[in-house]
C-alpha positions in Angstrom: -8.4 -23.6 -11.0 -7.0 -20.7 -9.2 -7.4 -19.9 -5.5 -9.3 -23.0 -4.3 -9.3 -22.0 -0.6 -11.3 -24.8 1.0 -9.6 -25.8 4.2 -10.2 -29.0 6.1 -11.5 -29.0 9.6 -10.0 -32.1 11.2 -6.4 -32.9 11.2 -5.1 -31.1 8.2 -6.5 -27.6 8.3 -3.4 -25.5 8.6 -0.2 -25.4 6.6 2.2 -23.5 8.7 4.6 -21.6 6.5 7.4 -19.3 7.2 6.3 -16.8 4.6 9.7 -16.6 2.9 10.3 -17.7 -0.7 11.8 -21.1 -0.7 11.5 -21.5 3.0 10.3 -24.5 5.0 6.6 -25.3 4.6 5.9 -26.9 7.9 7.2 -26.4 11.3 10.2 -28.4 12.6 9.5 -31.0 15.2 9.1 -34.7 15.9 5.7 -34.9 14.2 6.8 -33.1 11.0 6.3 -36.2 8.8 2.9 -36.9 10.3 1.8 -33.3 9.7 3.1 -33.3 6.1 1.2 -36.6 5.5 -2.0 -35.1 6.9 -1.6 -32.0 4.8 -0.8 -34.1 1.7 -4.1 -36.0 2.3 -5.9 -32.7 2.4 -4.3 -31.6 -0.8 -5.6 -34.7 -2.5 -9.1 -33.5 -2.0 -8.6 -29.8 -2.7 -5.6 -29.2 -4.9 -5.8 -32.3 -7.1 -9.6 -32.6 -7.6 -9.5 -31.0 -11.1 -6.4 -32.7 -12.5 -7.4 -35.9 -10.8 -10.7 -36.2 -12.8 -9.1 -35.6 -16.2 -8.8 -39.3 -16.9 -12.6 -39.3 -17.3 -12.4 -37.5 -20.6 -8.8 -36.5 -21.6 -7.7 -39.7 -23.5 -11.1 -40.1 -25.1 -10.9 -36.6 -26.6 -7.6 -37.3 -28.1 -9.2 -40.0 -30.3 -12.9 -39.1 -30.6 -12.9 -35.3 -30.2 -13.3 -32.7 -32.9 -9.6 -32.9 -33.7 -9.0 -36.5 -32.6 -6.7 -39.0 -34.5 -7.4 -42.7 -35.2 -6.5 -45.0 -32.2 -3.8 -46.9 -34.1 -1.1 -48.5 -32.0 1.4 -45.9 -33.0 -1.0 -43.1 -32.2 -1.9 -44.5 -28.9 1.7 -44.8 -27.8 2.4 -41.3 -29.2 -0.5 -39.7 -27.2 0.5 -41.5 -24.0 4.1 -40.2 -24.5 2.7 -36.7 -24.9 0.6 -37.1 -21.7 3.5 -38.4 -19.7 6.0 -35.7 -20.7 3.3 -33.0 -20.3 2.8 -34.1 -16.7 6.5 -34.1 -16.1 7.5 -30.8 -17.7 4.4 -28.7 -16.9 3.3 -30.0 -13.6 6.3 -31.7 -12.0 9.1 -29.4 -13.1 7.4 -26.0 -13.7 4.8 -25.8 -11.0 6.0 -28.3 -8.3 9.7 -27.5 -8.4 10.0 -24.0 -9.7 6.9 -21.7 -9.7 5.8 -22.7 -6.2 9.0 -21.2 -4.9 7.6 -17.8 -5.9 5.4 -17.4 -2.9 4.1 -14.1 -1.5 4.8 -14.8 2.2 3.4 -18.3 1.9 0.6 -17.5 -0.5 0.4 -18.5 -4.2 -1.7 -17.8 -7.3 -1.5 -15.4 -10.2 -2.8 -12.4 -8.2 -0.4 -13.2 -5.3 2.5 -13.3 -7.8 1.4 -10.0 -9.3 1.2 -8.4 -5.9 4.7 -9.8 -5.1 6.2 -8.2 -8.2 4.3 -5.0 -7.7 5.5 -4.7 -4.1 9.0 -5.2 -5.4 8.6 -2.5 -8.0 6.6 0.0 -5.9 9.8 1.9 -5.2 10.3 2.2 -9.0 7.0 3.7 -10.2 8.5 4.4 -13.6 9.5 0.8 -14.2 8.6 0.1 -17.8 7.3 -3.5 -17.1 4.9 -2.5 -14.3 1.8 -1.6 -16.5 2.4 -4.8 -18.6 2.7 -7.0 -15.5 -0.5 -5.5 -14.0 -2.4 -6.1 -17.2 -1.1 -9.7 -17.6 -1.9 -10.5 -13.9 -5.4 -9.1 -14.1 -6.2 -10.8 -17.5 -4.8 -14.1 -16.1 -7.1 -13.8 -13.1 -10.0 -13.0 -15.4 -9.3 -16.1 -17.5 -9.8 -18.3 -14.5 -13.4 -17.3 -14.0 -14.2 -19.1 -17.2 -12.4 -22.2 -15.9 -14.4 -21.9 -12.7 -17.6 -22.3 -14.7 -16.5 -24.9 -17.2 -14.8 -27.3 -14.7 -18.0 -28.1 -12.7 -20.0 -28.6 -15.9 -17.5 -30.9 -17.6 -16.4 -33.0 -14.6 -19.9 -33.8 -13.4 -21.3 -34.3 -16.9 -18.5 -36.6 -17.9 -18.9 -38.7 -14.7 -22.7 -39.1 -15.2 -22.1 -40.0 -18.8 -20.6 -43.2 -17.6 -24.1 -44.5 -17.4 -24.0 -44.6 -21.2 -21.5 -47.5 -21.0 -23.8 -49.5 -18.7 -27.0 -49.1 -20.6 -28.8 -46.9 -23.0 -31.8 -46.7 -20.7 -30.3 -43.7 -18.9 -29.5 -41.8 -22.1 -32.4 -39.3 -21.8 -31.7 -38.7 -18.1 -27.9 -37.9 -18.2 -28.4 -34.2 -18.5 -31.2 -33.9 -15.9 -29.2 -36.0 -13.4 -26.1 -33.8 -14.0 -28.2 -30.6 -13.5 -29.7 -31.9 -10.3 -26.3 -32.6 -8.9 -24.9 -29.3 -10.0 -27.8 -27.3 -8.6 -27.6 -29.2 -5.3 -23.9 -28.4 -5.2 -24.5 -24.6 -5.5 -27.4 -24.7 -3.0 -25.2 -26.2 -0.2 -22.5 -23.6 -0.7 -24.0 -21.3 2.0 -23.5 -24.0 4.6 -19.7 -24.0 4.0 -17.3 -26.8 3.6 -16.1 -27.2 7.2 -18.0 -30.5 7.7 -17.8 -32.1 4.3 -14.2 -30.8 3.7 -12.9 -33.4 6.2 -13.9 -36.3 3.9 -12.6 -34.7 0.7 -9.0 -36.1 1.2 -10.0 -39.7 2.1 -12.6 -39.8 -0.8 -10.0 -38.6 -3.3 -7.5 -41.1 -1.9 -10.0 -43.9 -2.7 -10.4 -42.3 -6.2 -6.7 -42.3 -6.9 -6.3 -45.8 -5.7 -9.2 -46.8 -7.9 -7.5 -45.1 -10.9 -4.3 -47.0 -10.2 -6.1 -50.3 -9.7 -8.1 -50.0 -13.0 -4.9 -49.1 -14.9 -2.9 -52.0 -13.4 -5.7 -54.5 -14.3 -5.3 -53.8 -18.0 -1.6 -53.0 -17.9 -0.6 -56.5 -16.8 -2.2 -57.9 -20.0 -0.2 -55.6 -22.2 2.9 -54.3 -20.5 4.4 -53.3 -23.8 2.4 -50.0 -23.5 5.1 -48.9 -21.0 7.3 -48.1 -24.0 5.1 -45.0 -24.4 7.2 -43.4 -21.7 9.9 -42.8 -24.3 9.7 -39.4 -25.9 10.5 -41.0 -29.3 6.8 -42.1 -29.7 5.7 -38.4 -29.3 8.2 -37.4 -32.0 6.9 -40.2 -34.3 3.3 -39.0 -33.7 4.1 -35.6 -35.0 6.1 -36.9 -37.9 3.3 -39.2 -39.1 0.3 -37.1 -38.4 1.6 -33.6 -39.2 -1.1 -31.0 -38.6 -3.4 -33.5 -36.9 -0.6 -34.5 -34.6 -0.3 -30.8 -33.5 -4.1 -30.4 -33.1 -4.3 -33.4 -30.8 -2.4 -31.4 -28.3 -5.7 -29.7 -27.5 -6.9 -33.1 -26.1 -3.5 -33.8 -24.4 -3.7 -30.5 -22.6 -6.8 -31.6 -20.7 -4.5 -33.7 -18.5 -2.9 -30.6 -17.0 -5.8 -28.2 -16.8 -5.9 -28.3 -13.0 -2.2 -27.5 -12.4 -2.8 -23.8 -11.6 -4.3 -25.0 -8.3 -0.9 -26.4 -7.2 0.4 -22.9 -7.0 -2.8 -21.2 -5.8 -3.3 -23.5 -2.8 0.2 -23.4 -1.4 -0.8 -21.1 1.4 -3.2 -23.6 2.9 -1.2 -26.8 2.6 2.4 -25.8 2.0 4.8 -26.6 -0.8 6.2 -29.8 0.6 2.8 -31.5 1.4 1.6 -30.7 -2.1 4.7 -32.1 -3.6 4.5 -35.2 -1.4 0.9 -35.9 -2.6 1.8 -35.4 -6.2 4.9 -37.6 -6.4 3.8 -40.3 -4.0 0.2 -40.8 -5.2 -1.3 -38.5 -7.8 1.3 -38.8 -10.6 1.7 -42.6 -10.3 -2.1 -43.1 -10.2 -2.7 -40.9 -13.2 -0.1 -42.4 -15.3 -1.1 -46.0 -14.4 -4.6 -45.2 -15.4 -3.6 -43.5 -18.7 -1.4 -46.4 -19.5 -4.2 -48.8 -18.6 -6.5 -46.9 -21.0 -3.8 -47.1 -23.6 -3.4 -50.8 -23.1 -7.1 -51.2 -23.6 -7.1 -49.3 -26.8 -4.2 -51.4 -28.1 -6.4 -54.4 -27.5 -9.7 -52.9 -28.6 -9.6 -49.7 -30.6 -13.4 -49.4 -30.4 -13.0 -48.7 -26.7 -11.9 -45.1 -27.6 -15.6 -44.0 -27.2 -15.1 -44.1 -23.4 -11.8 -45.9 -22.4 -12.1 -44.8 -18.8 -15.3 -46.6 -17.9 -14.6 -49.5 -20.3 -11.6 -50.3 -18.1 -14.0 -51.4 -15.3 -15.6 -54.8 -15.2 -19.4 -54.8 -15.6 -20.0 -55.4 -11.9 -18.0 -52.4 -10.9 -19.5 -50.0 -13.4 -22.3 -48.5 -11.4 -20.1 -48.0 -8.2 -17.4 -46.4 -10.5 -20.0 -44.0 -11.9 -21.0 -43.0 -8.4 -17.4 -42.6 -7.2 -16.5 -40.6 -10.4 -19.5 -38.3 -9.7 -18.4 -37.7 -6.1 -14.9 -36.9 -7.4 -16.4 -34.5 -9.9 -18.4 -32.8 -7.2 -15.2 -32.4 -5.1 -13.3 -31.0 -8.0 -16.2 -28.6 -8.7 -16.3 -27.6 -5.0 -12.6 -26.7 -5.1 -13.1 -24.5 -8.2 -16.1 -22.7 -6.7 -14.3 -22.0 -3.5 -11.3 -20.9 -5.6 -13.4 -18.3 -7.5 -14.7 -17.0 -4.1 -11.2 -16.6 -2.9 -10.0 -15.0 -6.1 -12.8 -12.5 -5.9 -11.9 -11.6 -2.3 -8.3 -11.0 -3.3 -9.5 -8.8 -6.1 -11.6 -6.8 -3.7 -8.7 -6.3 -1.3 -6.3 -5.3 -4.1 -8.8 -2.8 -5.4 -9.9 -4.5 -8.6 -13.5 -5.4 -7.6 -16.3 -3.6 -5.9 -17.3 -4.7 -2.4 -19.5 -7.8 -2.3 -21.1 -9.7 0.6 -18.6 -12.1 2.1 -20.0 -14.7 4.5 -17.6 -16.7 6.7 -18.9 -20.2 6.9 -16.5 -21.3 9.6 -15.7 -19.8 13.0 -12.3 -21.5 12.9 -10.9 -21.0 9.4 -11.1 -17.5 7.8 -10.4 -19.1 4.3 -13.8 -20.7 4.2 -16.0 -18.0 2.7 -19.2 -17.8 0.6 -20.2 -15.0 -1.8 -24.0 -15.3 -2.3 -24.2 -13.1 -5.4 -21.3 -14.7 -7.1 -22.5 -18.2 -6.2 -25.8 -17.7 -8.1 -24.0 -16.1 -11.1 -21.8 -19.2 -11.3 -24.9 -21.5 -11.1 -26.6 -19.7 -13.9 -23.4 -20.0 -16.0 -22.9 -23.7 -15.3 -26.5 -24.6 -16.1 -26.4 -22.6 -19.3 -23.2 -24.4 -20.3 -24.7 -27.9 -19.7 -27.9 -27.0 -21.6 -26.0 -25.3 -24.4 -23.3 -27.9 -25.0 -25.2 -31.0 -23.7 -22.1 -33.3 -23.6 -18.7 -33.4 -22.0 -17.1 -33.8 -25.5 -18.7 -30.6 -26.7 -17.6 -28.8 -23.5 -14.1 -30.1 -24.1 -14.0 -27.8 -27.1 -14.5 -24.8 -24.8 -12.0 -26.1 -22.3 -8.3 -25.3 -22.5 -7.9 -22.0 -24.3 -8.4 -20.0 -21.1 -6.1 -22.2 -18.9 -3.4 -22.4 -21.5 -3.4 -18.6 -21.8 -3.2 -18.3 -18.0 -0.3 -20.7 -17.9 1.7 -18.6 -20.4 1.0 -15.5 -18.3 2.2 -17.4 -15.2 5.4 -18.4 -17.0 6.1 -14.8 -18.1 5.6 -13.4 -14.6 7.7 -16.2 -13.1 10.6 -15.0 -15.4 10.2 -11.5 -13.9 10.3 -13.0 -10.4 13.4 -15.1 -11.2 15.2 -12.1 -12.6 14.2 -9.3 -10.2 13.6 -11.1 -6.9 15.9 -14.1 -7.1 18.6 -12.5 -9.1 18.8 -15.4 -11.6 21.1 -14.6 -14.5 19.5 -14.1 -17.9 21.5 -16.9 -19.6 20.0 -19.3 -17.0 16.4 -18.0 -16.9 15.8 -17.6 -20.6 16.4 -21.3 -21.6 14.3 -22.6 -18.8 11.4 -20.2 -19.4 11.9 -20.8 -23.2 11.3 -24.6 -22.6 8.1 -23.9 -20.7 6.8 -21.4 -23.2 7.5 -23.7 -26.1 5.3 -26.4 -24.6 2.6 -24.0 -23.4 2.5 -22.0 -26.7 2.1 -25.3 -28.5 -0.9 -26.1 -26.2 -2.2 -22.6 -26.8 -2.0 -22.9 -30.5 -3.7 -26.3 -30.5 -6.5 -24.9 -28.3 -6.9 -21.8 -30.4 -8.6 -23.7 -33.2 -11.4 -24.5 -30.7 -12.5 -20.9 -30.5 -15.3 -21.3 -33.0 -16.4 -24.6 -31.4 -16.9 -23.1 -27.9 -13.6 -21.7 -26.9 -15.1 -18.2 -27.4 -17.0 -18.6 -24.2 -14.1 -18.5 -21.7 -12.4 -15.8 -23.7 -15.6 -13.7 -23.8 -16.0 -14.1 -20.1 -12.4 -13.2 -19.5 -12.8 -10.0 -21.6 -15.9 -9.1 -19.6 -14.3 -9.7 -16.2 -11.1 -7.9 -17.3 -13.1 -4.9 -18.4 -15.0 -4.8 -15.1 -11.9 -5.2 -13.0 -9.8 -2.6 -14.8 -12.8 -0.2 -15.0 -13.3 -0.4 -11.3 -9.6 0.1 -10.5 -9.3 3.1 -12.9 -12.5 4.6 -11.7 -11.5 4.4 -8.1 -8.2 6.1 -8.9 -10.0 8.9 -10.8 -12.5 9.3 -8.0 -9.7 9.5 -5.4 -7.9 12.1 -7.4 -11.1 14.2 -7.6 -11.7 14.0 -3.9 -8.1 14.9 -3.1 -8.4 17.9 -5.4 -11.5 19.1 -3.6 -10.1 18.6 -0.2 -7.8 20.9 1.9 -4.8 20.0 4.0 -5.7 18.9 7.5 -3.1 21.3 8.9 -4.8 24.2 7.2 -8.2 23.2 8.5 -6.9 22.9 12.1 -5.2 26.3 11.7 -8.5 27.9 10.8 -10.1 26.8 14.1 -7.9 29.4 15.9 -9.9 32.3 14.5 -13.3 30.5 14.2 -13.5 27.6 16.5 -16.4 25.3 15.9 -18.9 24.2 18.5 -17.6 21.0 20.2 -20.1 18.4 21.3 -19.4 15.4 23.6 -18.4 12.0 22.1 -16.2 10.6 19.4 -16.6 11.0 15.6 -14.9 8.6 13.3 -14.5 9.8 9.7 -13.6 7.0 7.3 -11.4 8.2 4.4 -9.3 6.6 1.7 -6.8 9.5 1.9 -4.4 9.1 4.8 -3.1 12.6 4.5 -5.9 15.1 3.6 -9.2 16.1 5.2 -12.1 13.7 4.7 -14.8 15.2 2.5 -17.4 14.0 5.0 -15.7 16.1 7.8 -15.9 19.2 5.6 -19.6 18.5 4.8 -20.4 18.0 8.5 -18.8 21.3 9.4 -20.6 23.1 6.6 -24.0 21.7 7.3 -24.1 20.8 11.1 -21.5 23.4 12.2 -20.3 21.2 15.1 -17.3 19.1 15.9 -17.0 16.2 18.4 -14.6 16.4 21.3 -12.6 13.6 19.8 -12.2 13.2 16.0 -10.7 10.1 14.5 -9.6 10.0 10.9 -9.6 6.4 9.9 -8.0 5.0 6.8 -8.1 1.3 6.0 -5.4 0.2 3.5 -5.0 -3.0 1.5 -1.4 -4.1 1.3 0.2 -6.2 -1.5 0.8 -8.9 1.1 -1.4 -11.8 2.0 -1.3 -11.1 5.7 -0.2 -8.1 7.8 1.3 -9.0 11.2 -1.0 -8.0 14.1 1.7 -5.8 15.6 1.7 -3.7 12.4 -2.1 -3.8 11.9 -3.0 -0.4 13.4 -1.1 2.9 13.7 -2.5 5.6 16.0 -1.1 9.1 15.6 -2.4 11.9 18.0 -2.8 15.3 16.3 -3.9 18.7 17.5 -7.2 19.8 19.0 -8.5 16.4 19.8 -7.8 14.9 16.4 -6.3 11.4 16.0 -5.3 9.8 12.8 -5.6 6.0 12.6 -4.3 3.9 9.7 -5.3 0.2 9.6 -3.6 -2.2 7.2 -4.9 -5.6 6.0 -3.5 -8.1 3.5 -5.3 -9.3 0.4 -6.2 -12.6 2.1 -7.8 -10.8 5.1 -11.2 -9.2 5.7 -11.0 -5.8 7.2 -13.6 -5.0 9.9 -14.3 -2.1 12.2 -14.7 -4.3 15.3 -11.1 -5.5 14.9 -9.8 -2.0 14.2 -11.5 -0.6 17.3 -10.1 -3.4 19.4 -6.6 -2.7 18.3 -7.1 1.1 18.8 -7.9 0.4 22.4 -4.8 -1.7 22.8 -2.9 1.4 21.4 -4.4 3.6 24.1 -7.2 5.3 22.1 -10.2 5.3 24.5 -13.8 5.9 23.5 -17.3 4.6 24.3 -18.9 2.9 21.4 -22.4 4.2 22.3 -21.0 7.7 22.2 -19.3 7.2 18.9 -20.6 8.1 15.5 -19.2 7.0 12.2 -19.3 9.5 9.3 -19.1 8.1 5.8 -19.2 9.8 2.4 -21.5 8.6 -0.3 -20.7 10.0 -3.8 -23.1 10.2 -6.6 -21.0 9.8 -9.8 -21.8 11.7 -13.0 -20.1 10.5 -16.2 -18.6 13.3 -18.3 -16.5 13.7 -21.4 -13.5 14.9 -19.5 -10.2 13.1 -19.9 -9.8 9.9 -17.8 -12.1 7.1 -19.1 -14.5 6.7 -22.0 -18.0 7.8 -21.2 -19.3 4.2 -21.4 -16.7 3.1 -18.9 -17.5 6.0 -16.6 -21.2 4.9 -16.8 -20.2 1.3 -16.1 -18.1 2.4 -13.1 -21.0 4.5 -11.7 -23.3 1.5 -12.1 -20.8 -0.8 -10.3 -20.5 1.8 -7.5 -24.3 2.0 -7.0 -24.5 -1.8 -6.8 -21.4 -2.4 -4.6 -22.0 -3.5 -1.0 -22.2 -0.5 1.4 -19.2 0.3 3.5 -21.4 -0.1 6.6 -22.1 -3.7 5.9 -18.7 -4.6 4.4 -16.7 -3.2 7.3 -19.2 -4.4 9.8 -19.9 -0.9 11.3 -22.8 -0.8 13.8 -25.6 0.5 11.5 -27.3 2.6 14.2 -24.1 4.6 14.7 -23.6 5.6 11.0 -24.1 9.0 9.4 -23.8 9.2 5.6 -23.1 12.6 3.9 -23.6 12.7 0.1 -21.9 14.6 -2.6 -21.9 14.7 -6.4 -18.7 14.0 -8.3 -18.2 14.6 -12.0 -15.8 12.0 -13.4 
C-alpha cells in the first residue's frame, strides 16, 4: 500500500516536516501535542486503513485457508503468538522505529528511498550497486500495483461476506453488492477526497474502538489466551506442525500487509503522528481483537469459519457489517490514491509516460486523480472479484507481492544505513538479518500460493516493470539520438555572424530536454521558416531526485548572446511542473515578455524501431507505442494551446 496520498481537509491536512532524516516531524510550539493528535487522527483513516481491516480475514485464513491448520488450543495460541511478534518486529520496530527515519526530505516510500540513494550516488556513476538498486526500487514499486488492485477487492468482499454469518438469504447477493460498492468507489474518484477525507479519521477511530471492544468482550471470558504473547507458543507451533506450521505464515502475513503505507505516508502526516496513532490505538486495538478471536476459538473451534463476525452479538451483526464495509472502502480509497501518487512519482522520475493528472483540491496538491489509471484499476478489481468470487480465494493471491516489496525495502534500508547514516557493518548486518529472516520466511510461505492466484500480482509486477524500464531506457536512447543530431549552441550563434537570420518581433520559447545543446525544434524552424524571433528562450524542465525543490531554486535564467536566454526549471518528484508557474518565476527573475506575443515551439518525434544496438526490437516497438499514447506536452505542462507550434521529425531507435 504504497504512496497513499489522500490528505485531509479540516484540521489535520498538513504534516510540517523539516525534511532532514531523523528530524522533528512537527513544528515546535505550544500546540505541538494538539497538532500531533490531529495528524494521528488523520493517519488512522489513511495510513492504517489496510492493516486495520486485516482482522476481517487474517485469523480465519490461518485455520480455514488453503494451507490452514486445525484450530486446536495449541495451534490457536501459536498463531496468536506469531501475529503478535510479527506486528512487533515488522511494523513496530522495522517500519515505525527504523525505516521511517530514511526520509527523502520528509517524503517516504520505496521510490523516495530509491531517489534518496541515487542522489547520494550520483557523484559516483560507476558505483557497482547503482544498477542493482535502481532495478530493485523499480520492481518494488511495480509489485505495489498488484497490491493496489487486490486490496480493494479483498477488503470490501470480506466485509460484505459478513452477511453470511447473519443469514444465508444474502448468499447470492454478496458478489453483486460488493461490485456495486467497488464500482461506486471508482466512479466518485473524479470528485476527489477533500470533503470525504475529513471523516476518514473519525470513522476509523470508531472502527478501532469497535475492534477493541469486540475483543475485550470475549477476552474477559477466557483471559488465559493472553499467554499467547509468549514467543514459546510460536516455537511450539513450528515444532508440532512442521511444514504446515511454516505454511501457515502465509495467513499470518495478512496482518502486516498494509505496513508499507506507514513509510509511504510519512510526508503527509509526519513520523511522530504516525507512531502516536500506532502505539496509542492501532496496535492495542488490533491485538485485543486478535486475542478476542483467539479466545472465541478456544471456546468454540467451529467459529474458525468467520471468527471476526462471530465475535459480535446477533443484534450488532448488521451494523458491524455496515461499519466493516465503510472501513473497507476507506482502506480501498487509500490504496487507490496511493497508486495515483506512485504513478505521478514515476512520471517525474522518468519511469512512466505522461498521463492526465487532475487536481481535485485547490488547497492540497497531493489530492490528484488520474482518469485513465482509475478505469484500469476498476477493470482489474472487477475482474478479480468475478474471477476469485470470495475473499478466501483472493487471500491466496495476496501476500507474495507485498512480502517481496518488504524484502526490497529492507535491502535498500541497509544501503541507506551504511552509505547515508554511516552505520558500521557489524551493527547493520545483524539488524537487517533479523528482518530478512522474518520476511524471507513470509515470502517462502507465500510462494506456495503462486499456483492458487499468487501469479496475478507477480504477472502484473512483471508487466509494469517492463513498461517502466522500457520507457526509461527508450527516453535515454532517444535523448542520445537527439544530442548526436544537434549542434553546440555556441557554434550556431557563431554562424549568425556571416548569415544572420531574419528577426521577427516577439518571443519564441523552445522546450528541450538538453540543457546544453541546441533544441532540434529550433534547427527545424530555421531550416523551414528561415526566421528567428527577437527574443529566444531555451527552456528545460528537469525532474530532481528530491520530493520538493525550494521556490528560490526553482528557476535559473541565464542571458546568452544575440537575444538568446537559457531557462532551467527544476521540480521535485512530488510536484507537477507547469508553464504558468515557470513563466511567473521567469518574470520575477527579470525576464520580460508578452504572453500574446510569445510562441512555444515543441518537437514531436516519430519513432522507428530498428535492429541497432540499444533495445530489443519488440521493446523499441513498445516504447514507440507508449510515446504515441502519452499525454501531449502541451496538455501536461499546461501550455496555452493557441500559442504552440509543433515541428516533427523521424528518429530511428
